[in-house]
C-alpha positions as CSV (number, residue, x, y, z in Angstrom):
1,M,11.2,33.0,36.5
2,T,11.9,33.9,40.5
3,D,13.3,31.1,42.3
4,Y,10.7,30.2,45.2
5,Q,11.5,28.9,48.8
6,P,9.8,25.4,48.5
7,I,7.6,24.5,50.7
8,D,7.3,21.6,52.8
9,I,5.7,18.5,51.0
10,A,6.4,15.8,53.3
11,P,3.2,16.2,55.4
12,W,1.2,16.1,51.6
13,L,3.8,13.1,50.5
14,R,2.9,10.9,53.7
15,K,-0.7,11.7,53.5
16,H,-1.0,10.7,49.5
17,A,2.0,8.7,49.0
18,S,0.3,5.0,48.5
19,R,-1.9,6.8,45.5
20,L,1.0,7.6,43.8
21,Q,1.9,4.9,41.0
22,S,5.0,5.9,39.7
23,P,8.9,7.4,40.7
24,F,8.2,10.0,37.9
25,E,4.7,10.7,40.1
26,Q,6.5,11.5,43.8
27,L,9.2,13.2,41.4
28,F,6.6,15.7,40.4
29,V,5.4,16.3,43.8
30,C,9.1,16.9,45.0
31,N,10.7,18.6,41.5
32,V,7.4,20.6,40.8
33,L,4.9,21.0,43.2
34,A,6.9,22.0,46.3
35,H,7.9,25.0,44.3
36,V,5.0,26.2,42.6
37,P,4.7,29.5,44.6
38,G,1.0,30.2,46.0
39,I,-0.1,26.2,45.8
40,N,-2.3,25.6,48.2
41,L,-1.7,21.8,49.4
42,D,-5.3,21.2,50.5
43,S,-6.4,22.0,47.0
44,V,-4.2,19.7,45.7
45,D,-5.5,15.7,45.2
46,T,-3.9,12.7,43.4
47,Q,-5.6,9.4,41.5
48,Y,-8.5,11.4,41.5
49,C,-12.0,9.7,40.7
50,F,-14.2,11.2,37.5
51,T,-16.9,9.4,35.5
52,D,-16.2,9.6,31.7
53,T,-18.5,10.8,29.1
54,E,-19.8,7.1,28.8
55,G,-20.5,6.0,32.3
56,G,-17.1,4.7,32.9
57,T,-14.5,5.3,36.0
58,R,-11.2,6.7,35.3
59,Y,-8.1,8.3,37.2
60,C,-6.4,11.5,36.9
61,D,-3.1,11.6,38.3
62,F,-3.4,15.1,40.0
63,V,-6.1,17.7,40.1
64,I,-6.4,21.1,41.7
65,Q,-9.6,22.4,42.7
66,E,-10.7,25.8,44.3
67,G,-14.4,26.2,44.6
68,E,-16.5,25.8,41.7
69,T,-14.2,27.3,39.0
70,L,-10.7,26.4,39.6
71,R,-10.2,23.0,37.9
72,I,-6.8,21.9,36.9
73,A,-6.3,18.7,35.5
74,I,-2.5,17.4,35.6
75,E,-1.2,14.4,33.9
76,I,2.4,12.6,34.0
77,D,2.9,11.2,30.7
78,G,5.4,8.2,30.1
79,Y,5.9,6.4,26.2
80,D,5.8,3.5,27.9
81,K,2.9,3.0,30.2
82,T,2.7,-0.8,30.1
83,G,6.3,-2.0,30.5
84,R,6.1,-3.7,27.1
85,G,9.1,-1.8,25.8
86,A,7.1,0.2,23.5
87,G,4.5,3.2,23.1
88,M,0.8,2.9,22.7
89,S,-1.2,1.2,20.5
90,H,-4.1,2.3,18.3
91,A,-6.9,1.5,21.1
92,E,-4.8,2.4,23.9
93,F,-4.4,6.2,22.1
94,V,-8.3,6.1,21.3
95,D,-9.1,6.0,24.7
96,W,-6.2,8.3,25.7
97,Q,-8.1,10.8,23.7
98,R,-11.5,9.9,25.1
99,R,-10.2,10.3,28.7
100,H,-8.9,13.9,28.0
101,A,-12.1,14.9,26.7
102,S,-14.5,13.6,29.3
103,L,-11.8,16.1,31.9
104,V,-12.5,18.9,29.3
105,A,-16.1,18.5,28.9
106,Q,-16.4,18.2,32.6
107,G,-14.9,21.9,33.0
108,W,-11.1,20.8,33.7
109,D,-8.0,22.9,32.2
110,V,-6.0,20.0,31.6
111,I,-2.0,19.9,31.6
112,R,0.2,16.8,30.4
113,F,3.6,16.5,31.2
114,A,6.4,14.5,30.1
115,N,8.2,12.0,32.1
116,Y,11.3,13.8,31.0
117,D,10.4,17.4,31.5
118,V,9.2,16.2,35.0
119,K,12.8,15.7,35.3
120,H,14.8,17.5,33.5
121,S,12.3,20.8,32.1
122,A,10.7,20.9,36.0
123,K,11.4,25.1,35.5
124,R,9.1,24.9,32.7
125,C,6.1,22.6,34.1
126,I,6.3,25.1,37.3
127,E,5.9,28.0,35.2
128,H,3.1,26.8,33.3
129,I,1.2,25.7,36.7
130,S,2.1,28.7,38.7
131,L,0.8,31.5,35.0
132,L,-2.5,28.8,35.4
133,L,-3.3,29.2,38.9
134,R,-2.6,33.3,38.5
135,S,-4.9,33.5,35.3
136,E,-8.1,31.4,37.3
137,R,-7.4,33.4,40.7
138,S,-7.7,36.7,39.2
139,K,-11.0,36.5,37.3
140,N,-14.0,37.6,38.6
141,S,-16.0,34.4,38.2
142,Y,-13.6,32.7,40.7
143,M,-14.1,35.2,43.5
144,E,-18.0,35.3,43.1
145,S,-17.7,31.4,43.1
146,L,-16.0,31.6,46.8
147,I,-18.0,34.4,48.7
148,V,-21.0,32.5,47.4
149,R,-19.5,29.6,49.0
150,E,-18.6,31.0,51.9
151,H,-21.9,32.7,52.8
152,A,-23.8,29.5,52.2
153,L,-21.4,27.8,55.0
154,R,-21.8,31.0,57.3
155,A,-26.0,30.1,56.7
156,Q,-25.2,26.3,57.6
157,L,-23.5,26.8,60.9
158,E,-26.2,29.7,62.1
159,Q,-28.8,26.9,61.3
160,Q,-26.4,24.4,63.3
161,T,-27.5,21.8,60.8
162,G,-24.9,19.1,59.4
163,A,-21.7,18.4,60.9
164,A,-20.4,21.9,62.5
165,N,-17.1,20.4,62.1
166,V,-17.1,19.5,58.6
167,A,-18.7,23.3,57.8
168,Q,-16.6,25.0,59.8
169,N,-13.1,23.5,58.5
170,E,-14.2,23.8,55.0
171,L,-15.4,27.2,56.0
172,K,-11.8,28.3,56.9
173,K,-10.6,26.9,53.7
174,V,-12.9,29.2,51.6
175,Q,-11.5,32.1,53.7
176,G,-8.1,31.2,53.0
177,L,-8.7,31.3,49.6
178,V,-10.5,34.6,49.4
179,A,-7.8,35.9,51.5
180,A,-5.4,34.8,48.7
181,A,-7.3,35.6,45.8
182,T,-7.7,39.4,47.1
183,T,-3.9,39.4,46.7
184,T,-3.2,37.8,43.4
185,Q,-1.5,39.7,40.5
186,G,-3.6,39.1,37.2
187,L,-0.9,38.4,34.5
188,S,1.0,41.2,32.6
189,G,0.4,41.2,28.8
190,S,3.7,39.0,28.5
191,E,2.5,36.7,30.6
192,H,-0.8,36.1,29.1
193,K,1.3,35.7,25.9
194,R,3.9,33.1,28.0
195,L,0.6,31.0,29.0
196,Y,-0.9,30.9,25.5
197,Q,2.8,29.5,24.0
198,L,2.7,27.0,26.7
199,E,-0.8,25.7,25.9
200,Q,0.0,25.5,21.9
201,A,3.2,23.5,22.8
202,Q,1.3,21.3,24.3
203,L,-1.6,20.9,21.5
204,E,1.6,21.0,19.2
205,V,2.9,17.6,20.8
206,A,-0.7,16.0,20.4
207,N,-1.0,17.1,16.6
208,L,2.6,15.8,16.3
209,K,1.2,12.2,17.8
210,R,-1.8,12.3,15.0
211,E,1.0,13.1,12.8
212,T,3.0,10.1,13.2
213,K,-0.1,8.0,13.0
214,L,-0.7,9.5,9.4
215,M,2.7,8.6,8.3
216,K,2.6,5.2,9.4
217,T,-0.5,4.9,7.9
218,T,0.5,5.8,4.7
219,I,4.1,3.9,4.9
220,W,2.2,1.0,5.3
221,A,-0.6,1.7,2.4
222,F,2.5,2.3,0.0
223,V,3.9,-1.2,1.3
224,V,1.0,-2.7,0.4
225,L,0.3,-1.1,-2.9
226,I,4.1,-2.2,-3.8
227,M,3.5,-5.9,-2.7
228,A,0.2,-5.7,-5.0
229,M,2.3,-4.1,-8.2
230,M,4.8,-7.1,-7.7
231,Y,2.0,-9.7,-7.4
232,F,0.5,-8.7,-10.6
233,M,3.9,-8.4,-12.2
234,F,5.0,-12.1,-11.3
235,H,1.8,-13.6,-12.3
236,R,2.0,-12.2,-15.9
237,M,6.0,-12.6,-16.0
238,N,4.4,-16.7,-15.8
239,E,1.5,-16.3,-18.2
240,P,1.4,-19.1,-21.0
241,A,2.9,-17.6,-24.0
242,G,0.5,-16.3,-26.8
243,Y,-1.9,-15.3,-23.4
244,S,-3.6,-12.3,-24.1
245,R,-3.8,-9.1,-22.1
246,V,-5.8,-6.8,-24.3
247,N,-8.9,-7.1,-22.4
248,D,-7.3,-8.9,-19.3
249,V,-9.5,-7.3,-15.9
250,R,-6.1,-8.3,-13.8
251,S,-4.5,-5.7,-16.1
252,A,-1.8,-4.2,-13.8
253,S,-2.5,-0.7,-14.0
254,I,-2.8,1.7,-10.8
255,E,-6.4,1.8,-11.2
256,S,-7.2,-2.2,-11.0
257,L,-4.9,-2.2,-7.4
258,P,-7.2,-2.5,-4.6
259,I,-5.5,-0.5,-2.8
260,T,-4.6,3.0,-4.6
261,L,-3.4,6.4,-3.7
262,A,-6.9,7.7,-3.5
263,T,-7.8,5.0,-0.6
264,I,-5.0,6.5,1.7
265,S,-6.1,8.7,4.6
266,T,-5.6,9.3,7.9
267,P,-6.8,6.8,11.0
268,S,-10.6,7.5,11.2
269,G,-10.8,10.2,8.9
270,E,-9.5,12.5,11.3
271,S,-8.1,15.5,9.3
272,L,-5.2,17.7,10.7
273,S,-7.0,21.5,9.2
274,G,-8.0,24.0,11.7
275,Q,-4.5,23.6,13.5
276,S,-3.4,27.3,13.2
277,C,-5.1,30.6,11.2
278,K,-3.0,29.4,8.1
279,D,-5.1,26.5,7.7
280,P,-8.7,27.3,9.9
281,L,-12.1,25.6,9.8
282,N,-15.5,27.0,8.5
283,W,-17.2,28.7,12.1
284,S,-19.9,26.0,11.3
285,G,-18.0,23.1,11.9
286,A,-17.3,24.9,16.1
287,V,-20.7,23.0,17.2
288,H,-18.3,19.5,16.6
289,Q,-15.3,20.0,18.0
290,E,-16.2,20.5,21.7
291,G,-13.2,20.6,24.2
292,Q,-10.7,20.6,21.3
293,V,-8.6,23.9,20.5
294,K,-9.2,24.8,17.1
295,A,-8.7,28.0,14.7
296,F,-11.7,28.8,13.0
297,A,-12.7,31.5,10.6
298,G,-16.0,32.9,9.5
299,K,-17.9,36.4,8.7
300,V,-18.8,38.7,11.5
301,V,-22.3,39.2,11.8
302,E,-22.8,40.9,15.3
303,V,-21.0,42.8,17.6
304,V,-22.4,43.4,21.1
305,S,-20.7,45.0,24.1
306,R,-22.5,44.3,27.7
307,G,-20.8,46.6,30.1
308,N,-23.9,46.7,32.5
309,T,-23.8,42.9,32.6
310,T,-21.3,40.8,35.4
311,G,-18.2,40.1,33.8
312,K,-18.9,42.7,30.9
313,P,-18.6,40.3,28.0
314,T,-18.0,41.7,24.5
315,F,-20.3,38.9,22.4
316,I,-18.8,38.7,18.4
317,N,-21.1,36.2,16.7
318,L,-19.9,34.4,13.5
319,G,-22.5,33.3,10.7
320,E,-25.4,34.1,11.9
321,A,-27.0,36.7,15.2
322,F,-28.4,36.3,18.0
323,P,-30.9,34.4,18.9
324,S,-30.2,31.7,16.1
325,K,-28.3,28.9,17.2
326,R,-26.7,28.5,14.1
327,R,-23.8,30.8,15.1
328,L,-20.0,30.6,16.6
329,T,-20.2,33.1,20.1
330,V,-16.8,34.6,20.4
331,I,-16.8,36.4,24.2
332,I,-14.2,38.5,25.5
333,W,-14.7,39.1,28.8
334,G,-14.1,42.7,30.8
335,E,-11.1,41.6,32.2
336,D,-9.2,41.1,28.7
337,A,-11.2,43.8,27.0
338,E,-7.8,45.9,27.2
339,K,-5.8,43.4,25.1
340,F,-8.4,43.8,22.5
341,R,-9.5,47.4,22.3
342,E,-7.6,48.5,19.3
343,S,-9.1,45.4,17.2
344,L,-12.8,46.2,19.1
345,K,-12.1,50.0,18.5
346,Y,-11.2,49.5,14.4
347,G,-14.6,47.7,14.4
348,L,-14.7,43.7,13.5
349,Q,-18.5,43.5,11.9
350,G,-18.9,42.7,8.4
351,R,-15.3,41.5,8.1
352,T,-13.7,37.9,8.2
353,I,-12.0,37.0,11.0
354,C,-10.6,33.9,12.4
355,V,-9.9,32.2,16.1
356,Q,-8.3,29.9,17.9
357,G,-8.7,28.5,21.2
358,K,-11.0,25.8,23.6
359,V,-14.4,25.6,22.1
360,G,-17.1,25.0,24.8
361,Q,-20.9,25.2,23.9
362,K,-23.9,26.2,25.8
363,D,-27.1,25.8,25.2
364,G,-26.3,24.4,21.8
365,V,-24.1,27.0,20.8
366,A,-20.7,26.6,20.0
367,Q,-18.3,29.1,22.0
368,I,-14.9,30.4,22.1
369,I,-13.3,32.6,24.5
370,L,-10.3,34.7,23.9
371,K,-8.1,35.8,26.7
372,D,-5.3,36.3,24.4
373,R,-4.5,39.1,21.1
374,A,-2.6,35.8,19.6
375,Q,-6.0,34.5,19.1
376,L,-7.5,36.8,16.6
377,S,-6.5,37.5,13.2
378,Y,-8.2,38.9,10.4
379,P,-7.4,39.9,6.7
380,A,-4.6,42.3,7.0
381,N,-6.4,45.4,4.8
382,K,-6.7,48.9,7.1
383,G,-9.6,50.3,5.9
384,N,-13.3,51.0,6.7
385,A,-15.6,47.8,8.3
386,E,-18.0,48.3,5.3
387,N,-15.1,48.9,2.4
388,S,-12.6,46.8,3.8
389,G,-13.2,43.8,1.1
390,A,-14.0,41.6,3.4
391,Y,-13.4,37.9,2.9
392,E,-16.8,36.2,2.1
393,D,-17.1,32.7,3.8
394,D,-16.9,31.1,0.4
395,G,-14.5,27.9,1.7
396,E,-11.9,28.8,-1.1
397,S,-10.3,32.0,0.1
398,D,-6.9,31.7,1.6
399,P,-6.8,35.5,3.2
400,D,-3.5,37.0,4.6
401,Y,-4.3,36.8,8.3
402,D,-2.7,39.7,10.5
403,L,-1.8,39.1,14.0
């Protein structure tokens, strides 16, 4: 990664220093934000206030917001946030997940950096923010939203309505964003892959937290199981001589114990499936996973390209065809189509595919946007789509997905 001359962060720090809640947040500003190429500090805020999905007031450590479509939320995480000398409790972990989900549901791209990485792996943090910024700024929707806002501000100034100075300042800011967007280089194929890897690394950290909870629950259950067995064995050893055990309902068999292996499960019934295309969820479950990054498999029933529509999208429907709402719609925007050219040319209709990405929802239909070729996989069969022997979505097959 190329080294860039850091920008002068002092004016921003003077303005926002009172709202920085930890030394690591200040370290993030100096070690990371000041070195992100092309960062616009006028678009950066700290302790951003938002309302969660249950109506509660929440705060996000840092946000970068440019126009209506570029919304990046950044959280700086430490192991011990409460000063107890220990990590999060179960209640705190659930609250943390709900807070994260609320940001995602409101259209924010959420990045979480550990205190350790801010201090010891600043370049990795800089790279992640830089790639995501460039990716978002190079989208057609980003430029379109800025132009719409610029026209609205010009019209407001011409009519001399509202606070002219405020509108004039905002107009200058938007014009600066438009100028910067015109010179922003889109990501190369390798850079798209790198951004995807960084996003997946964050997902793996979240999965590790869930797996740690699962391990703790399993250990706890085994401890209770052993204690119960010892209890029954102790009472049997101290029974009076001649006591009959033939039909004793207190028999120390596994089936009679209050906790058995069959009752051991993950917290709140949580499942670890869907983390990759090695263990995908069924497409029909996507509608219940909004805001989550998961892998889903299903049979393609429809592929539609809209070359004359804004953004030139290609829609790939799994499950049922439009207009049925019982479907998972996979979207490839025109700006990303070249990465999927071979797959689309070969033909996906009639095949069982696996897609991995963040689940969105529009009008009750689950959607996943594919930005990188690594998000799409399908059985390694190179024959004609109609005779490919595509795996039926019976929930039992375990196809060898080919990237």
